[in-house]
C-alpha positions as CSV (number, residue, x, y, z in Angstrom):
1,M,157.4,186.8,132.9
2,F,155.3,188.5,129.9
3,E,152.6,189.5,131.9
4,K,155.2,191.9,133.8
5,K,156.3,193.0,130.2
6,G,152.6,193.6,129.3
7,K,152.2,196.0,132.2
8,W,155.3,197.8,131.7
9,V,154.4,198.5,128.0
10,L,150.9,199.8,129.0
11,A,152.7,201.9,131.9
12,A,155.0,203.4,129.3
13,S,152.4,204.4,127.0
14,G,150.6,206.2,129.7
15,I,153.6,208.1,130.6
16,V,154.4,209.0,126.9
17,L,150.8,210.1,126.6
18,F,150.9,212.2,129.7
19,F,154.0,214.0,128.4
20,L,152.5,214.5,124.9
21,F,149.3,216.1,126.5
22,V,151.7,218.3,128.6
23,S,154.1,219.3,125.8
24,H,151.3,220.1,123.2
25,D,148.6,222.3,122.8
26,G,144.8,221.3,123.2
27,D,144.4,220.7,119.3
28,Y,146.8,218.1,119.6
29,A,145.4,216.4,122.4
30,V,142.1,216.2,120.9
31,K,143.6,215.0,117.6
32,L,145.4,212.2,119.5
33,L,142.5,211.1,121.4
34,D,140.3,211.1,118.0
35,T,142.9,209.1,116.4
36,F,143.3,206.6,119.4
37,A,139.6,206.1,119.5
38,S,139.3,205.6,115.8
39,I,142.0,203.0,115.8
40,L,140.4,201.1,119.0
41,F,136.8,201.3,117.7
42,D,137.7,200.2,114.2
43,A,139.6,197.1,115.3
44,L,137.6,196.3,118.4
45,P,134.8,194.6,116.8
46,F,137.3,192.2,114.9
47,L,139.2,191.3,118.2
48,L,136.0,190.5,119.6
49,A,134.8,188.6,116.7
50,G,138.3,186.6,117.0
51,S,137.7,186.0,120.6
52,F,134.3,184.4,120.0
53,V,135.2,182.3,117.1
54,S,138.2,181.1,119.4
55,A,135.8,180.3,122.1
56,L,133.5,178.5,119.7
57,L,136.3,176.2,118.3
58,H,137.5,175.5,121.9
59,I,134.0,174.3,122.9
60,Y,132.4,172.6,119.9
61,I,135.6,171.3,117.9
62,K,137.3,168.4,119.1
63,D,140.9,168.1,119.0
64,E,141.0,164.8,117.3
65,H,138.9,166.6,114.5
66,V,141.4,169.1,114.0
67,R,144.1,166.6,113.6
68,R,142.1,164.5,111.4
69,Y,141.2,166.9,108.8
70,A,144.3,169.0,108.5
71,P,146.2,168.3,105.3
72,R,148.9,165.8,105.8
73,N,151.0,166.9,102.9
74,K,152.9,170.1,103.7
75,L,152.5,171.9,100.4
76,Y,148.8,171.2,100.6
77,G,148.9,172.4,104.2
78,V,150.5,175.6,102.9
79,L,148.0,176.2,100.2
80,F,145.1,175.4,102.8
81,G,146.5,178.1,105.2
82,S,147.0,180.8,102.4
83,L,143.5,180.5,101.0
84,L,141.6,180.0,104.3
85,G,141.1,183.7,104.4
86,L,138.5,183.3,101.6
87,V,136.4,181.1,103.7
88,V,137.0,182.4,107.2
89,P,137.7,186.3,106.6
90,L,139.0,187.5,110.0
91,C,140.8,190.8,110.5
92,E,144.4,190.6,111.8
93,C,143.2,192.0,115.2
94,G,141.0,188.9,115.6
95,M,143.2,186.2,114.3
96,V,145.8,185.5,117.1
97,P,143.3,183.9,119.6
98,V,142.0,181.8,116.8
99,I,145.5,180.7,115.7
100,R,146.5,179.9,119.2
101,R,143.4,177.9,119.8
102,L,143.6,175.8,116.6
103,I,147.5,175.1,117.0
104,R,146.6,173.9,120.7
105,K,144.0,171.6,119.2
106,G,146.4,169.9,117.0
107,L,146.6,171.9,113.8
108,P,150.1,172.0,112.4
109,A,151.8,175.4,113.5
110,Y,153.0,176.3,110.0
111,I,149.4,176.1,108.7
112,G,147.9,178.3,111.5
113,L,150.8,180.8,110.8
114,V,150.5,181.0,107.1
115,Y,146.6,181.5,107.8
116,L,147.7,184.5,110.1
117,A,150.0,186.0,107.4
118,A,147.7,185.4,104.5
119,G,144.2,185.8,106.0
120,P,144.0,189.4,106.6
121,V,144.9,190.1,103.0
122,L,143.4,187.3,101.0
123,N,139.8,187.7,102.1
124,P,136.6,189.1,100.2
125,I,136.3,192.1,102.5
126,V,139.9,193.4,101.8
127,I,139.8,192.5,98.2
128,A,136.7,194.7,97.7
129,S,138.1,197.6,99.7
130,T,141.4,197.5,97.8
131,F,139.9,197.6,94.3
132,S,137.6,200.6,95.6
133,A,140.6,202.5,96.9
134,F,142.7,201.9,93.6
135,R,140.0,202.3,91.1
136,H,142.6,204.1,89.0
137,A,145.3,201.6,89.4
138,P,143.6,198.0,89.5
139,Q,146.7,196.5,88.5
140,L,148.3,197.6,91.9
141,A,145.3,196.2,93.6
142,A,145.6,193.0,91.9
143,A,149.5,192.9,92.4
144,R,148.8,193.0,96.3
145,F,146.8,189.9,96.3
146,L,149.2,188.0,94.1
147,L,152.3,189.1,96.0
148,A,150.5,188.3,99.3
149,L,149.7,184.8,98.0
150,A,153.3,184.3,96.9
151,V,154.8,185.6,100.3
152,A,152.5,183.3,102.3
153,I,153.4,180.1,100.2
154,A,157.0,180.8,100.4
155,L,156.6,181.8,104.3
156,G,154.8,178.6,104.8
157,L,157.4,176.3,103.1
158,L,160.3,178.1,105.1
159,L,158.3,177.5,108.4
160,T,158.0,173.9,107.6
161,L,161.7,173.5,107.7
162,I,162.3,176.1,110.7
163,I,159.7,174.8,113.1
164,R,160.8,171.8,115.0
165,S,158.6,172.2,118.2
166,S,155.6,174.2,119.1
167,P,156.2,177.9,118.7
168,L,153.5,178.7,121.4
169,R,154.5,179.9,124.9
170,A,154.0,177.6,127.5
171,E,150.7,177.7,129.5
172,R,150.8,179.1,132.8
173,S,149.8,176.7,135.6
174,G,146.4,178.5,136.2
175,E,145.8,178.2,132.4
176,R,146.6,174.6,132.3
177,E,144.4,173.6,135.3
178,H,141.5,175.7,133.8
179,S,141.9,174.0,130.4
180,H,142.3,170.5,131.9
181,G,139.5,170.9,134.2
182,H,137.0,171.8,131.4
183,H,138.2,169.2,128.8
184,H,135.7,166.6,129.4
185,H,132.8,169.0,130.1
186,H,133.3,170.7,126.7
187,H,132.1,167.6,125.0
188,Q,129.3,167.0,127.2
189,G,125.4,168.2,126.9
190,N,123.7,169.4,124.2
191,W,124.7,172.5,121.9
192,Q,122.5,175.0,124.2
193,T,124.5,173.9,127.2
194,K,127.8,174.4,125.7
195,L,126.7,177.7,124.2
196,K,126.4,179.1,127.6
197,E,130.2,178.7,128.2
198,V,131.3,180.7,125.1
199,P,131.1,184.2,126.8
200,G,133.4,183.2,129.7
201,H,135.9,181.6,127.2
202,A,135.7,184.7,124.8
203,A,136.4,186.9,127.9
204,E,139.5,185.2,128.9
205,D,141.0,185.5,125.1
206,L,139.9,189.0,125.0
207,W,141.7,189.7,128.2
208,D,144.7,188.0,127.0
209,M,145.0,190.0,123.7
210,G,143.2,193.2,124.9
211,K,145.9,194.8,127.1
212,Y,148.5,194.4,124.4
213,F,146.0,195.5,121.7
214,L,145.4,198.6,123.7
215,A,148.9,199.5,124.3
216,G,149.6,199.2,120.4
217,S,146.9,201.3,119.5
218,L,148.0,204.1,121.8
219,I,151.5,204.1,120.3
220,T,150.1,203.9,116.6
221,A,148.0,207.0,117.5
222,V,150.8,208.7,118.8
223,V,152.9,208.1,115.5
224,Q,149.9,208.9,113.3
225,T,149.3,212.2,114.8
226,T,153.2,213.3,115.2
227,I,154.4,212.6,112.1
228,D,154.1,215.1,109.0
229,R,153.2,213.6,105.6
230,E,155.1,216.2,103.8
231,A,158.4,214.9,105.3
232,F,157.9,211.7,103.3
233,A,158.8,213.5,99.9
234,A,162.6,213.4,100.6
235,I,162.6,209.5,101.1
236,A,160.3,208.8,98.1
237,G,163.2,209.4,95.4
238,N,165.4,206.5,96.6
239,D,164.2,203.1,95.3
240,L,165.3,200.7,98.1
241,L,164.8,203.6,101.0
242,S,161.3,204.3,99.9
243,H,160.5,200.5,100.1
244,L,162.0,200.1,103.7
245,F,160.3,203.2,104.8
246,M,156.9,202.4,103.7
247,M,157.3,198.8,105.2
248,G,158.5,200.5,108.5
249,F,155.4,203.1,108.1
250,A,153.0,200.1,107.6
251,Y,154.4,198.3,110.8
252,V,154.0,201.5,113.2
253,L,150.7,202.7,111.6
254,S,149.2,199.2,112.5
255,L,146.2,200.0,110.3
256,C,143.4,197.6,109.8
257,S,143.7,195.7,106.4
258,T,140.0,196.7,105.6
259,A,141.0,200.4,105.6
260,D,144.8,200.5,104.9
261,A,144.6,200.7,100.9
262,F,142.7,204.1,101.4
263,V,145.8,205.3,103.4
264,A,148.2,203.9,100.9
265,A,146.1,205.6,98.0
266,S,146.6,208.9,99.5
267,F,150.3,208.4,98.9
268,D,150.3,207.5,95.4
269,H,151.5,211.0,94.3
270,L,154.6,210.8,96.5
271,F,155.8,207.2,96.3
272,P,156.5,204.6,93.6
273,A,154.1,201.7,93.2
274,G,156.6,199.1,94.7
275,A,156.7,201.1,97.8
276,L,152.9,201.2,98.1
277,L,152.8,197.5,97.3
278,S,155.3,196.9,100.1
279,F,153.2,198.8,102.5
280,L,150.2,197.0,101.2
281,V,151.3,193.6,101.7
282,L,153.6,193.8,104.9
283,G,151.2,195.9,107.0
284,P,148.6,193.2,107.4
285,M,151.1,190.3,107.9
286,V,153.3,192.1,110.4
287,D,152.4,195.3,112.4
288,F,153.4,196.5,115.8
289,K,149.9,196.2,117.5
290,G,150.0,192.8,116.1
291,T,153.4,191.9,117.1
292,L,152.4,192.7,120.9
293,M,149.5,190.5,120.7
294,M,151.7,187.6,119.0
295,L,154.2,187.9,121.9
296,S,151.6,187.2,124.4
297,V,151.0,183.8,122.5
298,F,154.4,182.9,120.7
299,R,157.8,182.7,122.0
300,T,159.8,185.8,121.5
301,R,162.5,184.5,119.6
302,F,160.0,182.9,117.1
303,V,158.1,186.2,116.6
304,L,161.3,187.9,115.7
305,V,162.1,185.3,113.2
306,Y,158.7,185.2,111.7
307,G,158.7,189.1,111.4
308,L,161.9,189.3,109.8
309,L,161.3,186.6,107.4
310,T,158.0,188.1,106.3
311,A,159.6,191.5,105.8
312,W,162.4,190.1,103.6
313,L,159.8,188.2,101.7
314,V,157.9,191.3,101.0
315,L,160.8,193.5,100.2
316,L,162.1,190.9,97.7
317,G,158.6,190.5,96.1
318,S,157.8,194.0,95.8
319,H,161.1,194.7,94.0
320,I,160.5,191.8,91.7
321,F,156.9,193.0,90.7
322,E,158.3,196.6,90.3
323,R,161.5,195.3,88.0
324,M,159.0,193.1,86.0
325,N,156.7,195.9,85.4
326,W,153.8,193.9,86.9
327,I,152.4,197.0,88.7
């Protein structure tokens, strides 16, 4: 069912792109293609990395090891998932296949989902890039990571109450047969023999995620090249509206978390610090490109609840930080 949806998304994106080319001049078309290529090639290495990490986990990590070493205590599990990005720093573009693989191996879903939310923000690469972008406002950079940690912990605790069954989509019959057919083979032979299987499994994950990532990147490029930044000034004067707008803007732009701080810094003369904080925290946790990839792995209803819950926590937290003068 969702395979058909994915094809319709790609087809609709192609139609939109065609009409944009027809209705605009050549300069717009060049700018659109440049933006699309920039998004694609910036994020593709991370998607590739995530696919290979997922394949390595599938082949070398036994299911019983994942179940054995995952924290039993829910609070410890939430903290573990929140801080895992400091040790395993993956961009959001590459995390979805890794999380799916870990959950299928027995990792509690709430731990994987907390890692999915926090990992793209709370990792060394993003920390360095954010402080570099906000050298003039280090308190805002620090607030990004404090709020991201608070949101991840709150989200994780809520997920422990919400999740009653696996949020993953049911495996298609072909996937199930393939997975079962290789289950015993994965744990036989030496590490060199197992290593030969990695590219094949990585290619499967890349194909599953790639078509949605491609559609998301194309639509994101259209938004980035169409909206005039000067139009934002009228919105910036309203406190709540500025937060909501920057959150929506972060969702649609779908920027990589290693670079989004530089985009946010370019708006610091237009929007209040709280709105910028909302942009910096929500974007890596929930964005359009990531939502398409999540929909290929998780149940549609769960993705909707997860996204709305995360957005509400970010909005609440950014207002608290702003009212307490922490930014």
